[in-house]
C-alpha positions in Angstrom: -0.1 -0.1 0.1 1.3 3.6 -0.9 0.8 4.8 2.4 1.3 1.5 4.5 -2.1 1.6 5.8 -4.0 -1.7 5.9 -5.8 -2.7 8.7 -4.8 -0.2 11.4 -1.6 -0.1 10.4 -1.3 3.5 11.2 -1.6 4.9 7.2 -4.0 7.0 5.7 -6.6 5.0 6.8 -6.7 6.8 10.0 -9.5 9.0 9.8 -11.7 5.8 8.6 -14.7 3.9 10.0 -12.7 -0.1 10.2 -16.1 -1.5 11.0 -17.4 0.6 7.8 -14.2 -0.8 5.4 -14.3 -4.5 6.7 -17.9 -4.2 5.5 -17.1 -2.6 2.0 -14.5 -5.3 1.5 -17.0 -7.8 2.5 -19.3 -6.6 0.0 -16.6 -6.4 -2.7 -15.1 -9.9 -1.8 -19.1 -11.1 -2.2 -19.0 -9.5 -5.6 -15.8 -11.1 -6.6 -17.5 -14.9 -5.4 -20.9 -14.4 -7.3 -18.7 -13.2 -10.5 -16.2 -16.3 -9.8 -18.8 -18.9 -8.4 -16.5 -19.0 -5.7 -17.5 -20.8 -2.2 -17.4 -18.2 1.4 -14.5 -20.9 1.8 -12.4 -20.3 -1.4 -9.4 -17.9 -1.5 -10.6 -14.6 -2.5 -7.2 -12.9 -3.9 -6.6 -14.7 -6.9 -10.5 -13.4 -7.6 -9.7 -10.0 -7.3 -6.5 -10.1 -9.0 -7.7 -11.3 -12.2 -10.6 -8.3 -12.2 -7.8 -5.7 -11.2 -9.7 -4.7 -8.5 -7.7 -3.4 -4.8 -8.7 -3.8 -1.4 -10.6 -1.4 0.2 -7.7 -0.3 2.0 -5.5 0.0 -1.1 -8.3 2.0 -2.5 -8.1 4.3 0.3 -4.6 5.1 -0.3 -4.7 4.7 -3.8 -7.4 8.0 -3.9 -5.5 9.4 -1.1 -2.0 9.7 -2.9 -3.4 10.4 -6.3 -5.5 13.5 -4.8 -2.6 14.5 -2.9 -0.1 14.5 -6.1 -2.9 16.5 -8.0 -3.3 19.1 -5.3 0.7 19.3 -5.5 0.6 19.6 -8.9 -2.3 22.1 -9.1 0.1 24.3 -6.2 3.1 24.3 -8.1 1.7 25.2 -11.2 0.0 28.4 -9.5 3.2 29.3 -7.4 5.2 29.3 -10.9 2.4 31.2 -12.2 3.0 33.8 -9.4 7.0 33.9 -9.8 6.3 34.8 -13.7 
């Protein structure tokens, strides 16, 4: 994960309700099981990978990283305009 987050690992997800993340991950896993016709006891990681789906905590980290990069680019371009 980009910011090292994960399930309470002290990363970018610190402000996110872990119960909500678990419920969202459970729904994502259920969708993957439905698509691949897997049992609840089957491993889900390969299904998520083949669908190119990130885990919920990884997606949160990714979205924060993209947004931060966008803000940084905007700040740099704004500062460059001020220097002209």
